MARBA-3410 file (N, C-alpha, C, O; in Angstrom, 1 decimal):
182
-51.6,143.4,0.8,-51.3,144.7,0.2,-50.2,144.7,-0.8,-49.2,144.0,-0.6 ~ -50.3,145.5,-1.8,-49.1,145.6,-2.7,-48.3,146.8,-2.1,-48.7,147.8,-1.5 ~ -46.9,146.6,-2.5,-46.0,147.5,-2.1,-45.7,148.5,-3.3,-45.9,148.1,-4.5 ~ -45.4,149.6,-3.1,-45.1,150.6,-4.2,-43.6,150.9,-4.0,-43.1,150.9,-2.8 ~ -42.9,151.1,-5.1,-41.6,151.5,-5.1,-41.6,153.2,-5.5,-42.1,153.6,-6.5
-40.9,153.9,-4.6,-40.7,155.2,-5.0,-39.4,155.7,-4.4,-39.1,155.7,-3.2 ~ -38.7,156.1,-5.5,-37.4,156.6,-5.3,-36.5,155.5,-4.7,-35.5,155.8,-3.9 ~ -36.7,154.2,-5.0,-35.9,153.1,-4.4,-36.4,152.7,-2.9,-35.7,151.9,-2.3 ~ -37.4,153.2,-2.5,-37.9,152.8,-1.1,-39.2,152.1,-1.2,-40.2,152.7,-1.6 ~ -39.2,150.8,-0.8,-40.5,150.0,-0.7,-41.1,150.4,0.4,-40.5,150.6,1.4
-42.6,150.8,0.3,-43.5,151.0,1.3,-44.7,150.4,1.1,-45.2,150.1,0.0 ~ -45.3,150.2,2.2,-46.7,149.5,2.4,-47.7,150.6,2.4,-47.5,151.5,3.2 ~ -48.8,150.6,1.6,-49.8,151.6,1.7,-50.4,151.6,3.1,-50.9,150.5,3.6 ~ -50.5,152.8,3.8,-50.9,153.0,5.0,-51.7,154.2,5.1,-51.5,155.1,4.4 ~ -52.8,154.3,6.2,-53.5,155.5,6.5,-52.7,156.3,7.4,-53.0,157.5,7.6
-51.6,155.7,8.1,-50.9,156.5,9.1,-50.0,157.3,8.5,-48.8,157.0,8.3 ~ -50.4,158.5,8.1,-49.5,159.5,7.4,-48.9,160.4,8.2,-47.9,160.9,7.7 ~ -49.3,160.9,9.5,-48.7,161.7,10.3,-47.8,160.9,11.3,-48.2,160.0,12.0 ~ -46.5,161.4,11.3,-45.7,160.7,12.4,-45.5,161.4,13.5,-45.0,160.9,14.5 ~ -45.9,162.9,13.5,-45.7,163.7,14.7,-46.3,165.0,14.5,-46.3,165.5,13.3
-46.8,165.6,15.5,-47.3,167.0,15.5,-46.6,167.6,16.6,-46.6,167.0,17.7 ~ -45.9,168.7,16.4,-45.0,169.3,17.5,-45.2,170.8,17.5,-45.2,171.4,16.5 ~ -45.3,171.4,18.8,-45.4,172.8,18.8,-44.3,173.2,19.7,-44.2,172.7,20.8 ~ -43.4,174.1,19.2,-42.2,174.6,19.9,-42.3,176.0,20.1,-43.0,176.6,19.3 ~ -41.7,176.7,21.1,-41.6,178.2,21.3,-40.6,178.7,20.5,-39.9,177.9,19.7
-40.3,180.0,20.5,-39.3,180.6,19.7,-37.9,180.4,20.1,-37.0,181.0,19.6 ~ -37.7,179.5,21.3,-36.5,179.3,21.6,-36.2,177.8,21.4,-35.2,177.3,21.9 ~ -37.1,177.0,20.8,-37.1,175.7,20.5,-37.5,174.8,21.5,-37.3,173.6,21.4 ~ -38.0,175.3,22.6,-38.5,174.4,23.7,-39.9,173.8,23.5,-40.7,174.4,22.8 ~ -40.1,172.7,23.9,-41.4,171.9,23.6,-42.6,172.6,24.4,-42.6,172.7,25.6
-43.5,172.9,23.6,-44.8,173.3,24.4,-45.9,172.2,24.3,-46.7,172.0,25.3 ~ -45.9,171.5,23.1,-46.9,170.2,23.2,-46.3,169.4,21.9,-45.8,170.0,20.9 ~ -46.4,168.1,22.2,-46.1,167.3,21.1,-46.8,165.8,21.1,-46.9,165.2,22.1 ~ -47.2,165.4,19.9,-47.8,164.1,19.9,-47.1,163.2,18.9,-47.2,163.6,17.7 ~ -46.3,162.1,19.1,-45.6,161.3,18.3,-46.5,160.1,17.9,-47.1,159.6,18.7
-46.5,159.7,16.8,-47.4,158.6,16.3,-46.4,157.5,15.6,-46.9,156.6,15.0 ~ -45.1,157.6,15.7,-44.1,156.7,15.1,-43.3,156.0,16.1,-43.1,156.5,17.2 ~ -42.9,154.7,15.8,-42.0,154.1,16.6,-40.6,154.6,16.7,-39.7,154.2,17.5 ~ -40.3,155.5,15.7,-39.0,156.1,15.4,-38.6,157.0,16.6,-37.4,157.2,16.9 ~ -39.7,157.5,17.3,-39.3,158.4,18.5,-39.9,157.8,19.8,-40.6,158.6,20.5
-39.6,156.6,20.2,-40.2,156.1,21.3,-39.8,156.6,22.6,-40.5,156.7,23.6 ~ -38.3,157.0,22.6,-37.7,157.6,24.0,-37.7,159.2,23.8,-37.5,159.8,22.8 ~ -37.9,159.7,25.0,-38.0,161.1,25.2,-36.8,161.7,24.6,-36.9,162.8,24.0 ~ -35.7,161.2,24.9,-34.4,161.9,24.4,-34.2,161.9,22.9,-33.6,162.7,22.3 ~ -34.8,160.8,22.3,-35.0,160.9,20.8,-35.8,162.0,20.3,-35.5,162.6,19.4
-36.9,162.1,20.9,-37.9,163.2,20.5,-37.2,164.5,20.7,-37.2,165.3,19.8 ~ -36.6,164.9,21.8,-36.0,166.1,22.0,-34.8,166.4,21.2,-34.6,167.5,20.7 ~ -34.0,165.3,20.8,-32.9,165.4,19.8,-33.5,165.8,18.4,-32.9,166.6,17.7 ~ -34.6,165.2,18.1,-35.1,165.4,16.6,-35.7,166.9,16.7,-35.6,167.6,15.8 ~ -36.3,167.3,17.8,-36.9,168.6,18.0,-35.9,169.6,17.9,-36.1,170.6,17.2
-34.7,169.5,18.5,-33.6,170.4,18.5,-33.2,170.4,16.9,-33.3,171.5,16.4 ~ -32.8,169.5,16.4,-32.4,169.6,15.0,-33.6,170.1,14.1,-33.2,170.9,13.2 ~ -34.8,169.8,14.2,-35.8,170.5,13.5,-35.8,171.9,13.7,-35.9,172.6,12.7 ~ -35.7,172.5,15.1,-35.8,173.8,15.3,-34.5,174.6,14.8,-34.7,175.8,14.3 ~ -33.4,174.0,14.9,-32.2,174.4,14.3,-32.3,174.7,12.7,-32.0,175.8,12.2
-32.8,173.8,12.1,-33.1,173.9,10.8,-34.1,174.8,10.2,-34.0,175.3,9.1 ~ -35.1,175.1,11.0,-36.3,175.7,10.7,-36.3,177.2,11.1,-36.8,178.0,10.3 ~ -35.8,177.6,12.3,-35.9,178.8,13.0,-35.6,180.2,12.1,-36.2,181.2,12.2 ~ -34.5,179.9,11.2,-34.2,181.1,10.5,-34.5,180.8,9.0,-34.3,181.7,8.2 ~ -35.1,179.7,8.7,-35.4,179.4,7.1,-36.6,180.2,6.8,-37.3,180.7,7.6
-36.8,180.2,5.5,-37.9,181.0,4.9,-38.6,180.0,4.0,-38.8,180.4,2.8 ~ -38.9,178.8,4.4,-39.6,177.8,3.7,-40.7,177.4,4.3,-40.9,177.8,5.4 ~ -41.5,176.4,3.8,-42.6,175.8,4.5,-42.4,174.2,4.8,-43.1,173.6,5.6 ~ -41.4,173.8,4.0,-41.3,172.4,3.8,-39.7,172.0,4.1,-38.8,172.7,3.6 ~ -39.4,171.1,4.9,-37.9,170.8,5.2,-38.0,169.2,5.2,-39.0,168.6,5.5
-36.8,168.7,5.0,-36.5,167.1,5.2,-35.5,167.2,6.1,-34.5,167.9,6.1 ~ -35.7,166.2,7.1,-34.7,166.0,8.1,-34.7,164.5,8.6,-35.8,164.1,9.1 ~ -33.7,163.7,8.6,-33.7,162.4,9.1,-34.6,161.6,8.4,-35.4,160.9,9.1 ~ -34.7,161.6,7.1,-35.8,160.7,6.6,-37.3,161.1,6.7,-38.1,160.3,6.3 ~ -37.5,162.2,7.2,-38.7,162.8,7.6,-39.0,164.0,6.7,-38.1,164.7,6.3
-40.4,164.3,6.4,-40.9,165.5,5.7,-41.5,166.3,6.9,-42.4,165.8,7.6 ~ -41.1,167.7,7.1,-41.9,168.4,8.0,-42.3,169.7,7.4,-41.5,170.4,6.9 ~ -43.6,170.0,7.5,-44.2,171.2,7.2,-44.4,172.1,8.4,-44.7,171.6,9.5 ~ -44.3,173.3,8.2,-44.4,174.1,9.5,-44.9,175.5,9.1,-44.9,176.0,8.0 ~ -45.3,176.0,10.2,-45.6,177.6,10.3,-45.3,178.2,11.6,-45.4,177.7,12.7
-44.9,179.3,11.5,-44.5,180.0,12.8,-45.1,181.5,12.7,-45.3,182.1,11.7 ~ -45.2,181.9,14.1,-45.7,183.2,14.2,-45.0,184.0,15.3,-43.8,183.8,15.4 ~ -45.5,184.8,16.1,-44.8,185.6,16.9,-43.8,184.8,17.9,-42.6,185.2,18.0 ~ -44.2,183.9,18.5,-43.3,183.0,19.5,-43.7,181.7,19.4,-43.5,180.9,20.4 ~ -44.3,181.2,18.3,-44.5,179.6,18.2,-44.3,178.9,16.9,-44.7,179.5,15.9
-43.7,177.9,16.9,-43.4,177.1,15.7,-44.4,175.8,15.8,-44.4,175.1,16.8 ~ -45.2,175.7,14.7,-46.2,174.5,14.5,-45.5,173.6,13.3,-45.1,174.0,12.3 ~ -45.4,172.2,13.8,-44.7,171.3,12.7,-45.7,170.1,12.8,-46.2,169.5,13.8 ~ -46.0,169.8,11.4,-46.6,168.4,11.2,-45.6,167.5,10.3,-45.2,167.9,9.2 ~ -45.3,166.4,10.8,-44.3,165.5,10.3,-44.6,164.2,9.7,-45.2,163.4,10.4
-44.3,163.8,8.6,-44.5,162.6,8.0,-43.3,162.0,7.3,-42.2,162.6,7.4 ~ -43.4,160.8,6.8,-42.2,160.2,6.1,-41.7,160.8,4.9,-42.5,161.7,4.4 ~ -40.5,160.6,4.5,-40.0,161.2,3.3,-40.7,161.2,2.1,-40.5,162.0,1.2 ~ -41.5,160.1,2.0,-42.4,159.7,0.8,-43.9,160.3,0.8,-44.7,160.1,-0.1 ~ -44.1,161.0,2.0,-45.5,161.4,2.2,-45.7,162.6,1.5,-44.8,163.4,1.3
-47.1,162.7,1.1,-47.5,163.9,0.3,-47.5,165.2,1.2,-48.0,165.2,2.3 ~ -46.9,166.1,0.8,-46.5,167.3,1.5,-47.9,168.2,1.5,-48.1,169.0,2.4 ~ -48.7,168.0,0.4,-50.1,168.7,0.5,-50.9,168.1,1.5,-51.7,168.9,2.1 ~ -50.8,166.9,1.8,-51.7,166.4,2.8,-51.2,166.9,4.2,-52.0,167.3,5.0 ~ -50.0,166.8,4.4,-49.3,167.3,5.6,-49.7,168.7,5.9,-50.2,169.1,6.9
-49.6,169.4,4.8,-50.0,171.0,4.7,-51.4,171.3,5.2,-51.6,172.2,6.0 ~ -52.4,170.3,4.7,-53.6,170.4,5.0,-53.9,170.3,6.5,-54.7,171.0,7.1 ~ -53.2,169.3,7.1,-53.3,169.0,8.6,-52.8,170.2,9.2,-53.5,170.6,10.0 ~ -51.7,170.8,8.9,-51.0,171.9,9.5,-52.0,173.1,9.4,-52.2,173.8,10.4 ~ -52.7,173.3,8.3,-53.6,174.5,7.9,-55.0,174.3,9.0,-55.6,175.3,9.5
-55.4,173.0,9.2,-56.4,172.6,10.0,-56.2,173.0,11.4,-57.0,173.6,12.2 ~ -55.0,172.5,11.7,-54.5,172.9,13.3,-54.6,174.4,13.4,-55.3,174.9,14.2 ~ -54.0,175.1,12.6,-53.5,176.5,12.7,-54.8,177.3,12.6,-54.9,178.2,13.5 ~ -55.8,177.1,11.7,-57.0,177.7,11.6,-58.0,177.5,12.7,-58.7,178.5,13.1 ~ -58.0,176.3,13.2,-58.9,176.1,14.4,-58.2,176.7,15.6,-59.0,177.4,16.4
-57.0,176.7,15.8,-56.4,177.4,17.0,-56.5,178.8,17.0,-56.7,179.4,18.1 ~ -56.5,179.4,15.7,-56.7,180.8,15.6,-58.1,181.3,15.8,-58.4,182.5,16.2 ~ -59.0,180.3,15.6,-60.4,180.7,16.1,-60.6,180.5,17.6,-61.2,181.4,18.3 ~ -60.1,179.4,18.2,-60.1,179.3,19.6,-59.4,180.4,20.4,-60.0,180.9,21.4 ~ -58.3,180.9,20.0,-57.5,181.7,20.6,-57.8,183.3,20.1,-57.0,184.3,20.2
-58.9,183.4,19.4,-59.5,184.7,19.0,-58.5,185.5,18.0,-58.5,186.8,18.0 ~ -57.7,184.6,17.2,-56.9,185.0,16.0,-55.6,185.8,16.8,-54.9,186.6,16.3 ~ -55.4,185.4,17.9,-54.3,185.8,18.6,-53.3,184.6,19.1,-53.3,184.3,20.3 ~ -52.6,184.0,18.1,-52.1,182.8,18.5,-50.6,183.1,19.1,-49.6,183.4,18.4 ~ -50.7,182.9,20.3,-49.4,183.3,21.1,-49.1,182.2,22.1,-50.0,181.5,22.5
-47.9,182.1,22.6,-47.7,181.1,23.7,-48.5,181.1,24.9,-48.8,180.1,25.3 ~ -48.9,182.2,25.5,-49.7,182.5,26.7,-51.0,182.0,26.3,-51.4,181.1,27.1 ~ -51.6,182.4,25.4,-53.0,181.9,24.9,-53.0,180.2,24.8,-53.9,179.5,25.3 ~ -52.0,179.7,24.2,-51.9,178.3,24.0,-51.9,177.7,25.6,-52.7,176.8,25.9 ~ -51.1,178.2,26.3,-50.9,177.7,27.6,-52.4,177.7,28.5,-52.7,176.8,29.2
-53.1,178.8,28.2,-54.4,179.0,29.0,-55.4,178.0,28.5,-56.3,177.5,29.2 ~ -55.2,177.6,27.3,-56.3,176.7,26.6,-55.6,175.3,26.2,-56.1,174.5,25.4 ~ -54.5,174.9,27.0,-53.9,173.7,26.7,-55.0,172.4,26.6,-54.9,171.6,25.7 ~ -55.9,172.4,27.5,-56.7,171.1,27.4,-57.5,171.1,25.9,-57.6,170.1,25.2 ~ -58.1,172.3,25.6,-58.6,172.3,24.4,-57.7,172.1,23.3,-58.2,171.4,22.4
-56.5,172.5,23.2,-55.5,172.3,22.3,-55.3,170.8,22.2,-55.3,170.2,21.1 ~ -55.0,170.1,23.3,-54.8,168.7,23.3,-56.0,167.9,22.7,-55.8,167.0,21.9 ~ -57.1,168.3,23.1,-58.4,167.8,22.5,-58.4,167.9,21.0,-58.7,167.0,20.2 ~ -58.0,169.2,20.5,-58.0,169.6,19.2,-57.0,168.5,18.4,-57.3,168.1,17.3 ~ -55.7,168.1,18.9,-54.9,167.3,18.3,-55.6,165.9,18.3,-55.6,165.2,17.2
-56.1,165.4,19.3,-56.9,164.1,19.3,-57.9,164.1,18.2,-58.0,163.0,17.5 ~ -58.6,165.1,17.9,-59.7,165.1,16.9,-59.0,165.3,15.4,-59.6,165.0,14.3 ~ -57.9,165.9,15.4,-57.3,166.2,14.1,-56.6,164.8,13.5,-56.8,164.4,12.3 ~ -55.8,164.1,14.4,-55.0,162.9,14.1,-55.2,162.0,15.1,-55.2,162.3,16.3 ~ -55.4,160.7,14.8,-55.5,159.7,15.8,-54.8,158.6,15.4,-55.2,157.9,14.5
-53.5,158.3,16.1,-52.7,157.1,15.9,-52.0,157.4,14.5,-51.6,156.5,13.8 ~ -51.8,158.7,14.1,-51.3,158.9,12.9,-52.1,158.9,11.7,-51.6,159.0,10.6 ~ -53.5,158.7,11.8,-54.4,158.8,10.9,-55.0,160.0,10.9,-55.4,160.4,12.0 ~ -55.2,160.7,9.8,-55.9,162.0,9.7,-57.3,161.8,9.9,-57.9,161.1,9.1 ~ -57.9,162.4,10.9,-59.3,162.3,11.0,-60.3,163.5,10.5,-61.4,163.2,10.0
-59.8,164.7,10.6,-60.5,165.8,10.1,-59.5,166.9,10.0,-58.5,166.9,10.7 ~ -59.8,167.8,9.0,-58.9,169.0,8.9,-59.8,170.1,8.7,-59.2,171.2,8.8 ~ -61.0,170.2,8.6,-61.9,171.3,8.5,-62.1,172.1,9.8,-62.8,171.6,10.7 ~ -61.6,173.3,9.9,-61.8,173.9,11.2,-63.1,174.0,11.8,-63.3,174.0,13.0 ~ -64.2,174.2,10.9,-65.5,174.2,11.6,-65.9,172.9,12.2,-66.4,172.9,13.3
-65.8,171.9,11.4,-65.9,170.6,12.0,-65.2,170.1,13.3,-65.8,169.5,14.2 ~ -64.0,170.5,13.3,-63.1,170.5,14.3,-63.7,171.3,15.6,-63.8,170.7,16.7 ~ -64.0,172.4,15.4,-64.6,173.3,16.7,-65.9,172.6,17.1,-66.1,172.6,18.3 ~ -66.6,172.0,16.3,-68.0,171.5,16.6,-67.5,170.2,17.5,-68.0,170.1,18.6 ~ -66.6,169.3,17.0,-66.2,168.2,17.7,-65.5,168.5,19.0,-65.6,167.6,19.9
-64.8,169.6,19.3,-64.4,169.7,20.6,-65.2,170.6,21.4,-64.9,170.9,22.5 ~ -66.3,171.0,20.9,-67.5,171.6,21.5,-67.1,173.0,22.0,-67.4,173.3,23.2 ~ -66.4,173.7,21.2,-66.1,175.1,21.5,-67.0,176.0,20.7,-67.2,175.8,19.5 ~ -67.6,176.8,21.4,-68.6,177.8,20.8,-67.7,179.0,20.4,-67.0,179.6,21.3 ~ -67.8,179.5,19.2,-67.1,180.6,18.7,-68.0,181.5,18.0,-68.8,181.2,17.1
-67.8,182.9,18.5,-68.7,183.9,18.0,-67.7,185.2,17.7,-67.1,185.8,18.6 ~ -67.6,185.6,16.4,-66.8,186.5,15.8,-65.4,186.2,16.2,-64.7,187.1,16.6 ~ -65.0,185.0,16.0,-63.7,184.6,16.1,-63.1,184.4,17.5,-61.9,184.3,17.6 ~ -64.0,184.2,18.7,-63.5,183.9,19.9,-64.5,183.1,20.6,-65.6,182.8,20.1 ~ -64.2,182.7,21.8,-65.2,182.2,22.8,-66.4,183.0,22.9,-66.3,184.2,22.9
-67.7,182.4,23.0,-68.7,183.1,23.3,-69.1,183.3,24.7,-69.2,182.2,25.4 ~ -69.2,184.4,25.2,-69.7,184.6,26.6,-71.1,184.1,26.7,-71.4,183.6,27.8 ~ -71.8,184.2,25.8,-73.3,183.9,25.8,-73.4,182.4,26.1,-74.1,182.0,27.0 ~ -72.5,181.5,25.4,-72.5,180.1,25.5,-72.3,179.6,27.0,-72.9,178.5,27.4 ~ -71.5,180.2,27.7,-71.2,179.9,29.2,-72.5,180.4,29.9,-73.0,179.7,30.7
-73.0,181.7,29.6,-74.2,182.1,30.3,-75.4,181.0,30.1,-76.2,180.7,31.0 ~ -75.6,180.6,28.8,-76.5,179.5,28.5,-76.5,178.2,29.2,-77.5,177.6,29.5 ~ -75.2,177.7,29.3,-75.0,176.5,30.1,-75.4,176.8,31.4,-76.1,175.9,32.0 ~ -75.0,177.9,32.2,-75.4,178.1,33.6,-76.8,178.3,33.8,-77.3,177.9,34.8 ~ -77.6,178.9,32.8,-79.0,179.1,33.1,-79.7,177.7,32.9,-80.7,177.5,33.5
-79.2,176.9,31.8,-79.8,175.6,31.6,-79.6,174.7,32.8,-80.6,174.0,33.1 ~ -78.4,174.8,33.6,-78.2,174.0,34.7,-79.1,174.5,35.8,-79.6,173.6,36.5 ~ -79.2,175.8,36.1,-80.2,176.3,37.0,-81.6,175.9,36.7,-82.2,175.5,37.7 ~ -82.1,176.0,35.6,-83.4,175.5,35.3,-83.6,173.9,35.6,-84.7,173.6,36.1 ~ -82.6,173.1,35.2,-82.7,171.8,35.4,-82.7,171.5,36.9,-83.3,170.5,37.3
-81.9,172.3,37.8,-82.0,172.0,39.2,-83.4,172.5,39.7,-83.9,171.8,40.6 ~ -83.9,173.5,39.3,-85.3,174.1,39.9,-86.2,173.0,39.6,-87.1,172.7,40.4 ~ -86.1,172.3,38.3,-87.3,171.3,37.8,-87.1,170.1,38.7,-88.1,169.6,39.2 ~ -85.8,169.7,38.9,-85.6,168.5,39.7,-86.0,168.5,41.1,-86.4,167.5,41.7 ~ -85.9,169.8,41.7,-86.3,170.2,43.0,-87.8,170.2,43.2,-88.3,169.7,44.2
-88.5,170.7,42.3,-89.9,170.8,42.0,-90.6,169.5,42.0,-91.8,169.5,42.5 ~ -90.1,168.5,41.5,-90.7,167.2,41.3,-90.8,166.3,42.6,-91.3,165.2,42.5
END
């Protein structure tokens, strides 16, 4: 592979563009995080980085920050901060695309009411979403419609469909009946 020099930094081309995805509450406490980089192997390193990241962003009015050789794009709402982190040479638009995919999909899962309580209530789905969004630092998918389909969430008018649960139960009953009649 060829190396590219950018701003005096030699780097190998790689598909591993995302170094971390972090969700913090409005007090800077971790709700959920996935680290894909060897830079943050220890929990204390992750927590120290998250503290610095939150301190730099919780009152800022920007979407992109540089911290410790990393580029972080973020969004915040009522009581949550969402971060997608890459290297300092990473394309910010790519990182922002990942962030938007995460945020839009969460918005549909949580019925456009993205708050800490809703995130806790759907934590399994959120973790599955992160796995479908980024795998080992490689961006897999950012389109919210495709992500919703991959995590098998049925959405109707921006929220979970009551009908989809009823259909699953009805199909299970019919399958049980057929298996008992045979």
